[in-house]
C-alpha positions as CSV (number, residue, x, y, z in Angstrom):
1,M,105.4,126.1,52.0
2,M,102.7,123.4,52.3
3,Q,104.0,119.9,52.7
4,R,103.6,117.9,49.5
5,E,101.6,114.7,49.7
6,I,101.9,111.5,47.8
7,T,99.5,108.5,47.8
8,I,101.0,105.1,47.1
9,L,99.0,102.1,46.1
10,E,101.4,99.1,46.2
11,D,100.7,95.6,47.5
12,D,104.4,94.7,48.0
13,R,105.2,95.7,51.6
14,D,108.9,96.0,51.0
15,I,108.4,98.3,48.0
16,R,105.8,100.4,49.8
17,E,108.2,100.8,52.8
18,I,111.1,101.8,50.6
19,F,108.9,104.4,48.8
20,T,107.5,105.6,52.1
21,Y,111.0,106.1,53.5
22,L,112.2,107.7,50.2
23,F,109.4,110.2,49.9
24,T,109.3,111.0,53.7
25,S,113.0,111.8,53.5
26,E,112.2,114.1,50.6
27,G,109.7,116.0,52.8
28,Y,106.5,114.4,51.6
29,K,103.5,113.3,53.6
30,V,103.0,109.7,52.5
31,N,99.7,107.7,52.4
32,G,100.4,104.1,51.7
33,F,97.8,101.4,50.8
34,D,98.2,97.7,50.0
35,S,94.8,97.1,48.3
36,V,92.2,98.9,46.2
37,S,89.6,98.5,49.0
38,A,91.9,100.1,51.6
39,F,92.6,102.9,49.2
40,L,88.9,103.5,48.5
41,N,88.0,103.5,52.2
42,Y,90.5,106.2,53.0
43,P,90.1,109.2,50.7
44,T,93.2,111.3,50.2
45,H,93.8,114.5,48.2
46,P,97.5,114.2,47.4
47,D,99.7,116.2,45.0
48,I,100.4,112.9,43.1
49,F,99.3,109.3,43.0
50,L,101.8,106.4,42.5
51,L,99.8,103.2,41.6
52,D,100.8,99.7,41.0
53,V,98.9,97.8,38.3
54,M,98.6,94.3,39.8
55,L,96.8,94.4,43.2
56,P,95.3,91.6,45.2
57,D,91.7,92.9,44.8
58,G,91.7,94.8,41.6
59,S,93.8,96.7,39.0
60,G,95.6,100.0,39.4
61,L,94.6,100.7,35.8
62,D,90.9,100.7,36.9
63,V,91.8,103.0,39.9
64,C,93.6,105.3,37.5
65,R,90.6,105.4,35.1
66,D,88.2,106.2,38.0
67,L,90.4,108.9,39.4
68,K,90.8,110.6,36.0
69,A,87.0,110.4,35.5
70,N,86.4,112.1,38.9
71,P,86.4,116.0,38.6
72,G,88.0,116.2,42.0
73,Y,91.0,114.2,41.0
74,S,91.2,114.5,37.2
75,S,94.1,117.0,37.2
76,T,96.1,115.2,39.9
77,P,99.1,113.5,38.2
78,I,99.3,109.7,38.3
79,I,102.4,107.5,37.8
80,M,101.5,103.9,37.0
81,M,104.1,101.2,37.7
82,S,104.1,97.5,36.8
83,A,106.5,94.6,36.5
84,H,104.0,92.6,34.4
85,L,102.6,95.0,31.8
86,E,104.8,96.8,29.2
87,K,104.4,100.5,28.9
88,A,102.8,100.2,25.5
89,N,100.1,97.9,26.9
90,M,99.3,100.3,29.8
91,V,99.0,103.6,27.8
92,G,95.6,102.9,26.4
93,H,94.0,101.8,29.6
94,C,94.2,105.0,31.6
95,K,95.3,108.6,31.2
96,A,98.2,108.5,33.6
97,E,100.9,111.1,33.1
98,E,103.7,108.5,33.4
99,F,104.3,104.7,33.2
100,L,107.3,103.0,34.8
101,E,108.2,99.4,34.3
102,K,109.6,97.7,37.4
103,P,112.3,97.5,38.4
104,F,113.2,101.2,37.8
105,D,115.8,103.6,39.1
106,I,114.7,105.4,42.3
107,D,116.3,108.7,40.9
108,L,114.1,108.3,37.8
109,L,111.0,108.0,40.0
110,L,112.0,111.0,42.0
111,S,112.6,113.1,38.9
112,H,109.2,112.2,37.4
113,V,107.4,113.0,40.6
114,D,109.2,116.4,40.9
115,K,108.5,117.2,37.3
116,L,104.8,116.3,37.6
117,I,104.0,118.3,40.7
118,K,105.9,121.5,40.0
């Protein structure tokens, strides 16, 4: 079976490291980025994207919108996460499959990821 791959765009190093450890231990190849520019300079083709909304050089909502508008990525699931925007406020901004408000339960995150890439 091919190794599943997840791309994480999260500026908080601690959160990114926890997610990297978590998904690596679940058998994923993990691509972690701390900014929109780093993400855009290193194209990946993961099974799923995990995007923070508030980033130092842009918005994860804009990244989500751009990915969904790109035929190469339009069918790749996206989970948006934010401590600052409520789910209701995020829904209209991009066509992500899921929105999680921080803090959230790690098991909830894993179950959403599993559900979206199967």
